[in-house]
Each structure stands twice: as structure tokens, then as C-alpha cells.
PDB file of N, CA, C and O in Angstrom, chain B, residues numbered from 101:
ATOM      1  N   UNK B 101     -56.906  11.401  -8.234  1.00  0.00           N
ATOM      2  CA  UNK B 101     -56.568  11.582  -6.841  1.00  0.00           C
ATOM      3  C   UNK B 101     -55.212  12.261  -6.760  1.00  0.00           C
ATOM      4  O   UNK B 101     -54.239  11.773  -7.335  1.00  0.00           O
ATOM      5  N   UNK B 102     -55.138  13.362  -6.064  1.00  0.00           N
ATOM      6  CA  UNK B 102     -53.859  14.016  -5.796  1.00  0.00           C
ATOM      7  C   UNK B 102     -53.234  13.346  -4.586  1.00  0.00           C
ATOM      8  O   UNK B 102     -53.916  13.064  -3.601  1.00  0.00           O
ATOM      9  N   UNK B 103     -51.969  13.100  -4.660  1.00  0.00           N
ATOM     10  CA  UNK B 103     -51.300  12.419  -3.555  1.00  0.00           C
ATOM     11  C   UNK B 103     -49.880  12.929  -3.425  1.00  0.00           C
ATOM     12  O   UNK B 103     -49.246  13.309  -4.409  1.00  0.00           O
ATOM     13  N   UNK B 104     -49.389  12.929  -2.192  1.00  0.00           N
ATOM     14  CA  UNK B 104     -47.976  13.179  -1.922  1.00  0.00           C
ATOM     15  C   UNK B 104     -47.518  12.105  -0.955  1.00  0.00           C
ATOM     16  O   UNK B 104     -48.308  11.615  -0.148  1.00  0.00           O
ATOM     17  N   UNK B 105     -46.271  11.744  -1.029  1.00  0.00           N
ATOM     18  CA  UNK B 105     -45.720  10.720  -0.152  1.00  0.00           C
ATOM     19  C   UNK B 105     -44.850  11.397   0.886  1.00  0.00           C
ATOM     20  O   UNK B 105     -43.965  12.186   0.554  1.00  0.00           O
ATOM     21  N   UNK B 106     -45.108  11.081   2.151  1.00  0.00           N
ATOM     22  CA  UNK B 106     -44.365  11.682   3.246  1.00  0.00           C
ATOM     23  C   UNK B 106     -43.806  10.583   4.136  1.00  0.00           C
ATOM     24  O   UNK B 106     -44.386   9.502   4.237  1.00  0.00           O
ATOM     25  N   UNK B 107     -42.689  10.856   4.775  1.00  0.00           N
ATOM     26  CA  UNK B 107     -42.129   9.913   5.735  1.00  0.00           C
ATOM     27  C   UNK B 107     -42.610  10.286   7.129  1.00  0.00           C
ATOM     28  O   UNK B 107     -42.733  11.467   7.455  1.00  0.00           O
ATOM     29  N   UNK B 108     -42.878   9.284   7.945  1.00  0.00           N
ATOM     30  CA  UNK B 108     -43.335   9.512   9.310  1.00  0.00           C
ATOM     31  C   UNK B 108     -42.891   8.338  10.167  1.00  0.00           C
ATOM     32  O   UNK B 108     -42.446   7.312   9.653  1.00  0.00           O
ATOM     33  N   UNK B 109     -43.016   8.500  11.479  1.00  0.00           N
ATOM     34  CA  UNK B 109     -42.670   7.439  12.412  1.00  0.00           C
ATOM     35  C   UNK B 109     -43.888   7.167  13.287  1.00  0.00           C
ATOM     36  O   UNK B 109     -44.467   8.088  13.862  1.00  0.00           O
ATOM     37  N   UNK B 110     -44.269   5.902  13.384  1.00  0.00           N
ATOM     38  CA  UNK B 110     -45.374   5.509  14.255  1.00  0.00           C
ATOM     39  C   UNK B 110     -44.803   5.214  15.635  1.00  0.00           C
ATOM     40  O   UNK B 110     -43.791   4.524  15.764  1.00  0.00           O
ATOM     41  N   UNK B 111     -45.463   5.745  16.672  1.00  0.00           N
ATOM     42  CA  UNK B 111     -44.990   5.546  18.040  1.00  0.00           C
ATOM     43  C   UNK B 111     -46.178   5.614  18.989  1.00  0.00           C
ATOM     44  O   UNK B 111     -46.963   6.561  18.939  1.00  0.00           O
ATOM     45  N   UNK B 112     -46.312   4.621  19.846  1.00  0.00           N
ATOM     46  CA  UNK B 112     -47.394   4.563  20.838  1.00  0.00           C
ATOM     47  C   UNK B 112     -48.771   4.728  20.212  1.00  0.00           C
ATOM     48  O   UNK B 112     -49.628   5.410  20.775  1.00  0.00           O
ATOM     49  N   UNK B 113     -48.993   4.121  19.072  1.00  0.00           N
ATOM     50  CA  UNK B 113     -50.297   4.153  18.448  1.00  0.00           C
ATOM     51  C   UNK B 113     -50.625   5.434  17.698  1.00  0.00           C
ATOM     52  O   UNK B 113     -51.763   5.624  17.270  1.00  0.00           O
ATOM     53  N   UNK B 114     -49.659   6.304  17.534  1.00  0.00           N
ATOM     54  CA  UNK B 114     -49.898   7.564  16.832  1.00  0.00           C
ATOM     55  C   UNK B 114     -48.888   7.734  15.718  1.00  0.00           C
ATOM     56  O   UNK B 114     -47.749   7.276  15.815  1.00  0.00           O
ATOM     57  N   UNK B 115     -49.321   8.399  14.659  1.00  0.00           N
ATOM     58  CA  UNK B 115     -48.435   8.746  13.554  1.00  0.00           C
ATOM     59  C   UNK B 115     -48.501  10.258  13.397  1.00  0.00           C
ATOM     60  O   UNK B 115     -49.571  10.825  13.179  1.00  0.00           O
ATOM     61  N   UNK B 116     -47.359  10.896  13.510  1.00  0.00           N
ATOM     62  CA  UNK B 116     -47.309  12.352  13.366  1.00  0.00           C
ATOM     63  C   UNK B 116     -46.592  12.671  12.072  1.00  0.00           C
ATOM     64  O   UNK B 116     -45.451  12.265  11.854  1.00  0.00           O
ATOM     65  N   UNK B 117     -47.284  13.407  11.218  1.00  0.00           N
ATOM     66  CA  UNK B 117     -46.748  13.778   9.916  1.00  0.00           C
ATOM     67  C   UNK B 117     -46.724  15.293   9.823  1.00  0.00           C
ATOM     68  O   UNK B 117     -47.719  15.955  10.115  1.00  0.00           O
ATOM     69  N   UNK B 118     -45.603  15.833   9.422  1.00  0.00           N
ATOM     70  CA  UNK B 118     -45.512  17.269   9.177  1.00  0.00           C
ATOM     71  C   UNK B 118     -45.512  17.488   7.677  1.00  0.00           C
ATOM     72  O   UNK B 118     -44.645  16.987   6.961  1.00  0.00           O
ATOM     73  N   UNK B 119     -46.487  18.236   7.214  1.00  0.00           N
ATOM     74  CA  UNK B 119     -46.585  18.509   5.777  1.00  0.00           C
ATOM     75  C   UNK B 119     -45.563  19.590   5.425  1.00  0.00           C
ATOM     76  O   UNK B 119     -45.535  20.640   6.068  1.00  0.00           O
ATOM     77  N   UNK B 120     -44.733  19.354   4.425  1.00  0.00           N
ATOM     78  CA  UNK B 120     -43.739  20.355   4.028  1.00  0.00           C
ATOM     79  C   UNK B 120     -44.400  21.685   3.642  1.00  0.00           C
ATOM     80  O   UNK B 120     -45.543  21.716   3.187  1.00  0.00           O
ATOM     81  N   UNK B 121     -43.667  22.766   3.831  1.00  0.00           N
ATOM     82  CA  UNK B 121     -44.189  24.108   3.544  1.00  0.00           C
ATOM     83  C   UNK B 121     -44.768  24.226   2.134  1.00  0.00           C
ATOM     84  O   UNK B 121     -45.783  24.893   1.935  1.00  0.00           O
ATOM     85  N   UNK B 122     -44.138  23.592   1.171  1.00  0.00           N
ATOM     86  CA  UNK B 122     -44.587  23.696  -0.221  1.00  0.00           C
ATOM     87  C   UNK B 122     -46.001  23.142  -0.414  1.00  0.00           C
ATOM     88  O   UNK B 122     -46.681  23.527  -1.365  1.00  0.00           O
ATOM     89  N   UNK B 123     -46.456  22.246   0.468  1.00  0.00           N
ATOM     90  CA  UNK B 123     -47.761  21.608   0.319  1.00  0.00           C
ATOM     91  C   UNK B 123     -48.790  22.086   1.350  1.00  0.00           C
ATOM     92  O   UNK B 123     -49.965  21.735   1.245  1.00  0.00           O
ATOM     93  N   UNK B 124     -48.373  22.872   2.335  1.00  0.00           N
ATOM     94  CA  UNK B 124     -49.285  23.225   3.423  1.00  0.00           C
ATOM     95  C   UNK B 124     -50.542  23.951   2.949  1.00  0.00           C
ATOM     96  O   UNK B 124     -51.638  23.615   3.399  1.00  0.00           O
ATOM     97  N   UNK B 125     -50.424  24.908   2.079  1.00  0.00           N
ATOM     98  CA  UNK B 125     -51.594  25.658   1.629  1.00  0.00           C
ATOM     99  C   UNK B 125     -52.575  24.749   0.893  1.00  0.00           C
ATOM    100  O   UNK B 125     -53.789  24.883   1.047  1.00  0.00           O
ATOM    101  N   UNK B 126     -52.047  23.830   0.099  1.00  0.00           N
ATOM    102  CA  UNK B 126     -52.885  22.929  -0.691  1.00  0.00           C
ATOM    103  C   UNK B 126     -53.619  21.911   0.200  1.00  0.00           C
ATOM    104  O   UNK B 126     -54.752  21.540  -0.105  1.00  0.00           O
ATOM    105  N   UNK B 127     -52.990  21.456   1.294  1.00  0.00           N
ATOM    106  CA  UNK B 127     -53.532  20.358   2.082  1.00  0.00           C
ATOM    107  C   UNK B 127     -54.134  20.787   3.418  1.00  0.00           C
ATOM    108  O   UNK B 127     -54.821  19.979   4.041  1.00  0.00           O
ATOM    109  N   UNK B 128     -53.916  22.003   3.887  1.00  0.00           N
ATOM    110  CA  UNK B 128     -54.458  22.433   5.183  1.00  0.00           C
ATOM    111  C   UNK B 128     -55.976  22.340   5.193  1.00  0.00           C
ATOM    112  O   UNK B 128     -56.642  22.666   4.211  1.00  0.00           O
ATOM    113  N   UNK B 129     -56.505  21.891   6.317  1.00  0.00           N
ATOM    114  CA  UNK B 129     -57.949  21.812   6.572  1.00  0.00           C
ATOM    115  C   UNK B 129     -58.697  20.902   5.595  1.00  0.00           C
ATOM    116  O   UNK B 129     -59.888  21.099   5.356  1.00  0.00           O
ATOM    117  N   UNK B 130     -58.016  19.922   5.036  1.00  0.00           N
ATOM    118  CA  UNK B 130     -58.668  18.968   4.131  1.00  0.00           C
ATOM    119  C   UNK B 130     -58.702  17.601   4.794  1.00  0.00           C
ATOM    120  O   UNK B 130     -57.792  17.231   5.535  1.00  0.00           O
ATOM    121  N   UNK B 131     -59.749  16.869   4.521  1.00  0.00           N
ATOM    122  CA  UNK B 131     -59.790  15.477   4.968  1.00  0.00           C
ATOM    123  C   UNK B 131     -58.810  14.676   4.114  1.00  0.00           C
ATOM    124  O   UNK B 131     -58.764  14.838   2.895  1.00  0.00           O
ATOM    125  N   UNK B 132     -58.045  13.829   4.748  1.00  0.00           N
ATOM    126  CA  UNK B 132     -57.049  13.035   4.030  1.00  0.00           C
ATOM    127  C   UNK B 132     -57.194  11.564   4.416  1.00  0.00           C
ATOM    128  O   UNK B 132     -57.742  11.240   5.470  1.00  0.00           O
ATOM    129  N   UNK B 133     -56.708  10.697   3.570  1.00  0.00           N
ATOM    130  CA  UNK B 133     -56.670   9.271   3.848  1.00  0.00           C
ATOM    131  C   UNK B 133     -55.221   8.899   4.115  1.00  0.00           C
ATOM    132  O   UNK B 133     -54.324   9.279   3.362  1.00  0.00           O
ATOM    133  N   UNK B 134     -54.999   8.158   5.184  1.00  0.00           N
ATOM    134  CA  UNK B 134     -53.644   7.752   5.560  1.00  0.00           C
ATOM    135  C   UNK B 134     -53.522   6.246   5.392  1.00  0.00           C
ATOM    136  O   UNK B 134     -54.336   5.486   5.916  1.00  0.00           O
ATOM    137  N   UNK B 135     -52.517   5.825   4.668  1.00  0.00           N
ATOM    138  CA  UNK B 135     -52.215   4.411   4.498  1.00  0.00           C
ATOM    139  C   UNK B 135     -50.873   4.166   5.164  1.00  0.00           C
ATOM    140  O   UNK B 135     -49.876   4.799   4.818  1.00  0.00           O
ATOM    141  N   UNK B 136     -50.851   3.243   6.123  1.00  0.00           N
ATOM    142  CA  UNK B 136     -49.597   2.948   6.823  1.00  0.00           C
ATOM    143  C   UNK B 136     -48.949   1.749   6.133  1.00  0.00           C
ATOM    144  O   UNK B 136     -49.541   0.674   6.032  1.00  0.00           O
ATOM    145  N   UNK B 137     -47.746   1.954   5.672  1.00  0.00           N
ATOM    146  CA  UNK B 137     -47.002   0.936   4.959  1.00  0.00           C
ATOM    147  C   UNK B 137     -45.590   0.918   5.523  1.00  0.00           C
ATOM    148  O   UNK B 137     -44.892   1.930   5.460  1.00  0.00           O
ATOM    149  N   UNK B 138     -45.160  -0.200   6.069  1.00  0.00           N
ATOM    150  CA  UNK B 138     -43.816  -0.296   6.638  1.00  0.00           C
ATOM    151  C   UNK B 138     -42.779  -0.139   5.533  1.00  0.00           C
ATOM    152  O   UNK B 138     -42.872  -0.780   4.487  1.00  0.00           O
ATOM    153  N   UNK B 139     -41.808   0.706   5.772  1.00  0.00           N
ATOM    154  CA  UNK B 139     -40.809   0.954   4.745  1.00  0.00           C
ATOM    155  C   UNK B 139     -39.653  -0.028   4.817  1.00  0.00           C
ATOM    156  O   UNK B 139     -38.914  -0.177   3.843  1.00  0.00           O
ATOM    157  N   UNK B 140     -39.482  -0.689   5.927  1.00  0.00           N
ATOM    158  CA  UNK B 140     -38.391  -1.656   6.053  1.00  0.00           C
ATOM    159  C   UNK B 140     -38.951  -2.950   6.622  1.00  0.00           C
ATOM    160  O   UNK B 140     -38.958  -3.172   7.833  1.00  0.00           O
ATOM    161  N   UNK B 141     -39.418  -3.792   5.719  1.00  0.00           N
ATOM    162  CA  UNK B 141     -39.993  -5.059   6.117  1.00  0.00           C
ATOM    163  C   UNK B 141     -38.907  -5.951   6.709  1.00  0.00           C
ATOM    164  O   UNK B 141     -37.802  -6.016   6.171  1.00  0.00           O
ATOM    165  N   UNK B 142     -39.207  -6.642   7.812  1.00  0.00           N
ATOM    166  CA  UNK B 142     -38.215  -7.566   8.363  1.00  0.00           C
ATOM    167  C   UNK B 142     -37.992  -8.719   7.389  1.00  0.00           C
ATOM    168  O   UNK B 142     -38.938  -9.175   6.747  1.00  0.00           O
ATOM    169  N   UNK B 143     -36.772  -9.186   7.274  1.00  0.00           N
ATOM    170  CA  UNK B 143     -36.506 -10.280   6.338  1.00  0.00           C
ATOM    171  C   UNK B 143     -37.232 -11.547   6.781  1.00  0.00           C
ATOM    172  O   UNK B 143     -37.317 -11.842   7.973  1.00  0.00           O
ATOM    173  N   UNK B 144     -37.743 -12.275   5.827  1.00  0.00           N
ATOM    174  CA  UNK B 144     -38.444 -13.525   6.129  1.00  0.00           C
ATOM    175  C   UNK B 144     -37.431 -14.560   6.591  1.00  0.00           C
ATOM    176  O   UNK B 144     -36.351 -14.691   6.016  1.00  0.00           O
ATOM    177  N   UNK B 145     -37.790 -15.285   7.625  1.00  0.00           N
ATOM    178  CA  UNK B 145     -36.903 -16.337   8.117  1.00  0.00           C
ATOM    179  C   UNK B 145     -36.955 -17.509   7.144  1.00  0.00           C
ATOM    180  O   UNK B 145     -38.038 -17.951   6.759  1.00  0.00           O
ATOM    181  N   UNK B 146     -35.791 -18.011   6.747  1.00  0.00           N
ATOM    182  CA  UNK B 146     -35.812 -19.155   5.826  1.00  0.00           C
ATOM    183  C   UNK B 146     -36.399 -20.382   6.525  1.00  0.00           C
ATOM    184  O   UNK B 146     -36.126 -20.631   7.700  1.00  0.00           O
ATOM    185  N   UNK B 147     -37.194 -21.130   5.799  1.00  0.00           N
ATOM    186  CA  UNK B 147     -37.772 -22.337   6.375  1.00  0.00           C
ATOM    187  C   UNK B 147     -36.695 -23.393   6.502  1.00  0.00           C
ATOM    188  O   UNK B 147     -35.819 -23.518   5.647  1.00  0.00           O
ATOM    189  N   UNK B 148     -36.775 -24.156   7.594  1.00  0.00           N
ATOM    190  CA  UNK B 148     -35.804 -25.218   7.810  1.00  0.00           C
ATOM    191  C   UNK B 148     -36.149 -26.402   6.919  1.00  0.00           C
ATOM    192  O   UNK B 148     -37.319 -26.709   6.691  1.00  0.00           O
ATOM    193  N   UNK B 149     -35.115 -27.054   6.424  1.00  0.00           N
ATOM    194  CA  UNK B 149     -35.335 -28.226   5.578  1.00  0.00           C
ATOM    195  C   UNK B 149     -35.733 -29.415   6.446  1.00  0.00           C
ATOM    196  O   UNK B 149     -35.497 -29.427   7.654  1.00  0.00           O
ATOM    197  N   UNK B 150     -36.327 -30.393   5.821  1.00  0.00           N
ATOM    198  CA  UNK B 150     -36.749 -31.589   6.534  1.00  0.00           C
ATOM    199  C   UNK B 150     -35.556 -32.271   7.203  1.00  0.00           C
ATOM    200  O   UNK B 150     -35.656 -32.726   8.342  1.00  0.00           O
ATOM    201  N   UNK B 151     -34.439 -32.339   6.502  1.00  0.00           N
ATOM    202  CA  UNK B 151     -33.267 -33.001   7.077  1.00  0.00           C
ATOM    203  C   UNK B 151     -32.734 -32.259   8.301  1.00  0.00           C
ATOM    204  O   UNK B 151     -32.296 -32.890   9.263  1.00  0.00           O
ATOM    205  N   UNK B 152     -32.767 -30.928   8.275  1.00  0.00           N
ATOM    206  CA  UNK B 152     -32.292 -30.184   9.439  1.00  0.00           C
ATOM    207  C   UNK B 152     -33.227 -30.389  10.627  1.00  0.00           C
ATOM    208  O   UNK B 152     -32.783 -30.393  11.775  1.00  0.00           O
ATOM    209  N   UNK B 153     -34.527 -30.560  10.353  1.00  0.00           N
ATOM    210  CA  UNK B 153     -35.470 -30.844  11.439  1.00  0.00           C
ATOM    211  C   UNK B 153     -35.256 -32.249  12.002  1.00  0.00           C
ATOM    212  O   UNK B 153     -35.349 -32.460  13.212  1.00  0.00           O
ATOM    213  N   UNK B 154     -34.968 -33.210  11.113  1.00  0.00           N
ATOM    214  CA  UNK B 154     -34.730 -34.584  11.563  1.00  0.00           C
ATOM    215  C   UNK B 154     -33.474 -34.651  12.426  1.00  0.00           C
ATOM    216  O   UNK B 154     -33.417 -35.447  13.363  1.00  0.00           O
ATOM    217  N   UNK B 155     -32.475 -33.838  12.131  1.00  0.00           N
ATOM    218  CA  UNK B 155     -31.240 -33.832  12.921  1.00  0.00           C
ATOM    219  C   UNK B 155     -31.505 -33.441  14.372  1.00  0.00           C
ATOM    220  O   UNK B 155     -30.729 -33.800  15.258  1.00  0.00           O
ATOM    221  N   UNK B 156     -32.572 -32.722  14.623  1.00  0.00           N
ATOM    222  CA  UNK B 156     -32.864 -32.253  15.973  1.00  0.00           C
ATOM    223  C   UNK B 156     -33.564 -33.302  16.829  1.00  0.00           C
ATOM    224  O   UNK B 156     -33.712 -33.113  18.036  1.00  0.00           O
ATOM    225  N   UNK B 157     -33.995 -34.402  16.223  1.00  0.00           N
ATOM    226  CA  UNK B 157     -34.698 -35.441  16.976  1.00  0.00           C
ATOM    227  C   UNK B 157     -33.709 -36.172  17.868  1.00  0.00           C
ATOM    228  O   UNK B 157     -32.654 -36.613  17.414  1.00  0.00           O
ATOM    229  N   UNK B 158     -34.059 -36.293  19.131  1.00  0.00           N
ATOM    230  CA  UNK B 158     -33.225 -37.015  20.098  1.00  0.00           C
ATOM    231  C   UNK B 158     -34.047 -38.162  20.656  1.00  0.00           C
ATOM    232  O   UNK B 158     -35.206 -37.977  21.028  1.00  0.00           O
ATOM    233  N   UNK B 159     -33.452 -39.347  20.717  1.00  0.00           N
ATOM    234  CA  UNK B 159     -34.132 -40.492  21.313  1.00  0.00           C
ATOM    235  C   UNK B 159     -33.218 -41.104  22.360  1.00  0.00           C
ATOM    236  O   UNK B 159     -31.996 -40.972  22.299  1.00  0.00           O
ATOM    237  N   UNK B 160     -33.834 -41.774  23.316  1.00  0.00           N
ATOM    238  CA  UNK B 160     -33.033 -42.492  24.302  1.00  0.00           C
ATOM    239  C   UNK B 160     -33.424 -43.967  24.219  1.00  0.00           C
ATOM    240  O   UNK B 160     -34.581 -44.299  23.961  1.00  0.00           O
ATOM    241  N   UNK B 161     -32.476 -44.819  24.434  1.00  0.00           N
ATOM    242  CA  UNK B 161     -32.721 -46.248  24.357  1.00  0.00           C
ATOM    243  C   UNK B 161     -31.534 -46.993  24.929  1.00  0.00           C
ATOM    244  O   UNK B 161     -30.574 -46.387  25.405  1.00  0.00           O
ATOM    245  N   UNK B 162     -31.607 -48.296  24.878  1.00  0.00           N
ATOM    246  CA  UNK B 162     -30.484 -49.093  25.399  1.00  0.00           C
ATOM    247  C   UNK B 162     -29.225 -48.880  24.557  1.00  0.00           C
ATOM    248  O   UNK B 162     -29.292 -48.397  23.426  1.00  0.00           O
ATOM    249  N   UNK B 163     -28.085 -49.249  25.125  1.00  0.00           N
ATOM    250  CA  UNK B 163     -26.809 -49.018  24.449  1.00  0.00           C
ATOM    251  C   UNK B 163     -26.712 -49.745  23.106  1.00  0.00           C
ATOM    252  O   UNK B 163     -26.049 -49.257  22.191  1.00  0.00           O
ATOM    253  N   UNK B 164     -27.353 -50.886  22.976  1.00  0.00           N
ATOM    254  CA  UNK B 164     -27.260 -51.654  21.730  1.00  0.00           C
ATOM    255  C   UNK B 164     -28.432 -51.372  20.783  1.00  0.00           C
ATOM    256  O   UNK B 164     -28.669 -52.145  19.855  1.00  0.00           O
ATOM    257  N   UNK B 165     -29.152 -50.297  21.000  1.00  0.00           N
ATOM    258  CA  UNK B 165     -30.342 -50.000  20.204  1.00  0.00           C
ATOM    259  C   UNK B 165     -30.034 -49.893  18.719  1.00  0.00           C
ATOM    260  O   UNK B 165     -30.755 -50.464  17.900  1.00  0.00           O
ATOM    261  N   UNK B 166     -28.968 -49.168  18.352  1.00  0.00           N
ATOM    262  CA  UNK B 166     -28.667 -48.996  16.928  1.00  0.00           C
ATOM    263  C   UNK B 166     -28.198 -50.304  16.293  1.00  0.00           C
ATOM    264  O   UNK B 166     -28.453 -50.542  15.112  1.00  0.00           O
ATOM    265  N   UNK B 167     -27.523 -51.145  17.054  1.00  0.00           N
ATOM    266  CA  UNK B 167     -27.040 -52.412  16.505  1.00  0.00           C
ATOM    267  C   UNK B 167     -28.173 -53.428  16.344  1.00  0.00           C
ATOM    268  O   UNK B 167     -28.157 -54.252  15.429  1.00  0.00           O
ATOM    269  N   UNK B 168     -29.148 -53.356  17.240  1.00  0.00           N
ATOM    270  CA  UNK B 168     -30.229 -54.348  17.245  1.00  0.00           C
ATOM    271  C   UNK B 168     -31.597 -53.714  16.992  1.00  0.00           C
ATOM    272  O   UNK B 168     -32.600 -54.150  17.558  1.00  0.00           O
ATOM    273  N   UNK B 169     -31.637 -52.710  16.162  1.00  0.00           N
ATOM    274  CA  UNK B 169     -32.880 -51.986  15.900  1.00  0.00           C
ATOM    275  C   UNK B 169     -33.977 -52.929  15.422  1.00  0.00           C
ATOM    276  O   UNK B 169     -35.105 -52.861  15.910  1.00  0.00           O
ATOM    277  N   UNK B 170     -33.659 -53.810  14.473  1.00  0.00           N
ATOM    278  CA  UNK B 170     -34.670 -54.726  13.944  1.00  0.00           C
ATOM    279  C   UNK B 170     -35.228 -55.624  15.042  1.00  0.00           C
ATOM    280  O   UNK B 170     -36.429 -55.890  15.078  1.00  0.00           O
ATOM    281  N   UNK B 171     -34.374 -56.085  15.923  1.00  0.00           N
ATOM    282  CA  UNK B 171     -34.823 -56.970  17.013  1.00  0.00           C
ATOM    283  C   UNK B 171     -35.763 -56.224  17.938  1.00  0.00           C
ATOM    284  O   UNK B 171     -36.758 -56.789  18.392  1.00  0.00           O
ATOM    285  N   UNK B 172     -35.470 -54.970  18.227  1.00  0.00           N
ATOM    286  CA  UNK B 172     -36.362 -54.191  19.090  1.00  0.00           C
ATOM    287  C   UNK B 172     -37.685 -53.890  18.379  1.00  0.00           C
ATOM    288  O   UNK B 172     -38.738 -53.920  19.015  1.00  0.00           O
ATOM    289  N   UNK B 173     -37.650 -53.601  17.080  1.00  0.00           N
ATOM    290  CA  UNK B 173     -38.868 -53.306  16.355  1.00  0.00           C
ATOM    291  C   UNK B 173     -39.744 -54.550  16.192  1.00  0.00           C
ATOM    292  O   UNK B 173     -40.970 -54.445  16.208  1.00  0.00           O
ATOM    293  N   UNK B 174     -39.124 -55.733  16.035  1.00  0.00           N
ATOM    294  CA  UNK B 174     -39.887 -56.974  15.879  1.00  0.00           C
ATOM    295  C   UNK B 174     -40.348 -57.539  17.212  1.00  0.00           C
ATOM    296  O   UNK B 174     -41.153 -58.470  17.229  1.00  0.00           O
ATOM    297  N   UNK B 175     -39.868 -57.009  18.325  1.00  0.00           N
ATOM    298  CA  UNK B 175     -40.270 -57.500  19.645  1.00  0.00           C
ATOM    299  C   UNK B 175     -39.412 -58.617  20.153  1.00  0.00           C
ATOM    300  O   UNK B 175     -39.723 -59.208  21.187  1.00  0.00           O
ATOM    301  N   UNK B 176     -38.310 -58.937  19.445  1.00  0.00           N
ATOM    302  CA  UNK B 176     -37.430 -59.986  19.912  1.00  0.00           C
ATOM    303  C   UNK B 176     -36.668 -59.548  21.167  1.00  0.00           C
ATOM    304  O   UNK B 176     -36.340 -60.368  22.024  1.00  0.00           O
ATOM    305  N   UNK B 177     -36.397 -58.263  21.259  1.00  0.00           N
ATOM    306  CA  UNK B 177     -35.731 -57.702  22.433  1.00  0.00           C
ATOM    307  C   UNK B 177     -36.668 -56.669  23.031  1.00  0.00           C
ATOM    308  O   UNK B 177     -37.460 -56.050  22.320  1.00  0.00           O
ATOM    309  N   UNK B 178     -36.577 -56.487  24.327  1.00  0.00           N
ATOM    310  CA  UNK B 178     -37.418 -55.522  25.022  1.00  0.00           C
ATOM    311  C   UNK B 178     -36.552 -54.528  25.781  1.00  0.00           C
ATOM    312  O   UNK B 178     -35.463 -54.858  26.251  1.00  0.00           O
ATOM    313  N   UNK B 179     -37.047 -53.331  25.890  1.00  0.00           N
ATOM    314  CA  UNK B 179     -36.314 -52.281  26.602  1.00  0.00           C
ATOM    315  C   UNK B 179     -36.582 -52.400  28.070  1.00  0.00           C
ATOM    316  O   UNK B 179     -36.062 -51.610  28.858  1.00  0.00           O
TER     317      UNK B 179
END
């Protein structure tokens, strides 16, 4: 398979490629296959750690909730 690599910009669903003069005679009026490959992949977002996700948890409760957590969990105290 003969191939040449060209740069192009995709816009509004179209890709316009201009074949350089050196290749025009060889490639004019030929069926070609176009493969679209992004040249600048966006960086992958780092996954958040479990601890960073736990830090985002917010709870509401009575003022003494942290001091008497066991009592609330056992049903000795009620909210």
C-alpha cells in the first residue's frame, strides 16, 4: 500500500486536505481511504482516590453526633 501522511483540520463535519504539488500527479483522480486520527489527544483526567471522595461527604446531625456516635448507632439516642 502506498501512503502519504498529510495534516488537515476537521470543521463542521468536513475534512479538507490539499495534496502537495509533489504528490498531485500520483494521487489525482484516485480513490483513497481516509483515516481520521486526532493528533493532540486531550490528557486523561486523573481518577480521584477513595479518600478524596470520602472527604467530599457531608452529613448533618445533632451537635453531639461525633461525641455520641455509638449511642446514636445503637439507638440509645434519637435525632
